[in-house]
C-alpha positions in Angstrom: 67.7 -61.4 91.8 69.8 -64.0 91.5 72.5 -64.2 88.9 73.0 -66.7 86.0 74.5 -69.6 86.4 77.4 -70.7 83.8 76.3 -73.9 82.0 78.8 -76.5 82.1 78.9 -79.7 79.2 81.3 -82.6 79.8 79.5 -85.3 77.0 77.6 -83.9 74.2 75.7 -86.3 71.4 75.9 -84.3 68.5 73.1 -86.1 65.4 75.1 -85.3 62.1 73.3 -85.9 59.4 75.9 -83.5 56.4 73.5 -80.3 56.5 74.6 -77.2 57.1 72.4 -77.0 60.6 73.8 -79.9 61.8 77.5 -78.6 60.7 76.2 -75.6 63.0 75.9 -77.5 65.6 79.3 -79.5 65.3 80.6 -76.4 65.4 78.9 -75.4 68.7 79.2 -78.9 70.3 83.4 -78.5 69.4 83.5 -74.8 71.0 81.8 -76.1 74.2 83.9 -80.1 73.8 86.9 -77.1 74.2 85.9 -74.5 76.5 84.6 -77.5 79.0 87.3 -80.3 78.2 84.3 -82.5 77.0 83.5 -85.8 74.9 81.4 -85.5 71.8 79.1 -88.6 70.7 78.3 -88.0 67.0 75.4 -89.8 66.5 74.4 -91.1 62.1 70.9 -92.5 62.3 70.0 -93.8 58.9 66.2 -95.7 58.0 66.2 -99.3 59.6 65.3 -100.8 55.9 65.4 -104.4 57.1 62.7 -103.7 59.4 60.4 -101.8 57.2 60.7 -104.2 54.1 57.7 -106.1 55.9 55.3 -104.1 54.5 57.3 -103.2 51.2 55.7 -105.4 47.7 57.0 -107.8 45.9 60.2 -106.5 43.6 61.1 -104.0 45.7 64.9 -103.2 45.7 67.4 -106.0 48.5 66.7 -104.4 52.4 69.9 -106.1 52.8 71.7 -104.3 50.5 69.7 -100.6 51.1 70.7 -101.1 54.3 74.5 -101.7 53.8 74.5 -98.7 51.5 72.9 -96.9 54.1 75.4 -98.1 57.0 78.2 -97.0 54.4 77.1 -93.7 54.0 76.7 -93.4 57.5 80.1 -94.4 58.9 82.1 -92.3 55.8 80.1 -89.3 57.2 81.3 -90.3 60.6 84.8 -90.3 59.8 84.7 -87.3 57.3 83.1 -85.2 60.6 86.2 -87.2 62.8 88.8 -86.4 60.7 87.9 -82.7 61.4 87.6 -82.1 65.1 90.4 -81.1 66.6 92.5 -83.8 68.1 92.3 -83.0 72.1 88.2 -83.5 72.3 87.6 -87.1 72.7 85.2 -88.8 70.1 82.8 -91.6 69.8 80.8 -92.5 67.0 77.3 -94.0 66.3 75.0 -95.5 63.8 71.7 -96.4 64.9 68.4 -97.5 62.3 65.3 -96.1 62.8 63.4 -92.6 63.0 65.7 -90.3 63.9 63.9 -88.5 66.5 63.3 -91.8 68.0 66.5 -92.6 68.0 68.9 -90.0 68.5 66.3 -89.2 72.3 67.2 -93.6 73.0 70.8 -92.4 72.5 70.2 -89.9 75.2 68.6 -91.7 77.3 71.1 -94.8 77.0 74.1 -92.9 78.0 74.6 -89.5 80.3 74.7 -87.2 78.3 74.9 -83.3 79.6 73.2 -82.0 76.0 71.7 -83.1 72.1 73.0 -80.9 69.5 71.3 -80.7 66.4 70.1 -79.1 63.3 67.0 -77.4 62.8 66.2 -79.0 59.4 68.2 -80.4 56.1 68.9 -82.7 54.5 71.7 -84.3 54.7 74.1 -87.4 52.8 72.8 -90.0 55.4 69.5 -88.8 56.0 67.1 -86.0 57.1 67.2 -84.3 60.5 64.3 -82.3 59.3 61.8 -80.0 61.3 60.0 -82.5 62.9 63.2 -84.7 64.5 64.5 -81.6 66.2 60.6 -81.0 67.4 60.5 -84.8 68.6 63.9 -84.4 70.2 62.7 -81.3 72.4 59.4 -82.7 73.9 61.1 -85.9 74.4 64.7 -86.1 75.4 65.6 -85.9 79.0 68.0 -83.7 78.6 68.7 -80.1 77.0 68.3 -79.8 74.0 70.0 -76.7 71.4 69.0 -76.7 67.9 71.0 -75.1 66.2 69.6 -72.8 63.2 71.8 -71.4 60.2 70.8 -67.8 59.4 69.4 -67.3 55.4 72.2 -67.1 52.8 71.5 -63.6 50.7 70.0 -64.4 47.2 72.9 -63.1 44.7 
């Protein structure tokens, strides 16, 4: 019987949306980063309102204004998240536009990450990393994917 090798992670991509499950994925990333002296890239994905606006009906909200608002919220989320990560962990922030699953996979393909960490499901302040997103990432990513699923909170 062959002994299991220890997994070492040095470049982590963490998709964040402010949900409880993305927070759990972030906590796991911080734990791994501390242990392995890893760098973390935080990724927030916003809808691409400008690209999608060609399908909208006349009188719809201004796509540029919607995009600017979503991007500002994503930047705020990323900055707030960086502020909570220990100073000894290198962190990079990234905002992408489009469908969350496809953008997470695209980001992972454009850079040399050891793993992607994301929440199993949840709607955060910026957008949704729902079950279909984590499923998409697991089936399309070319690197290790770790999906965090928070335990149910007991009802009172």
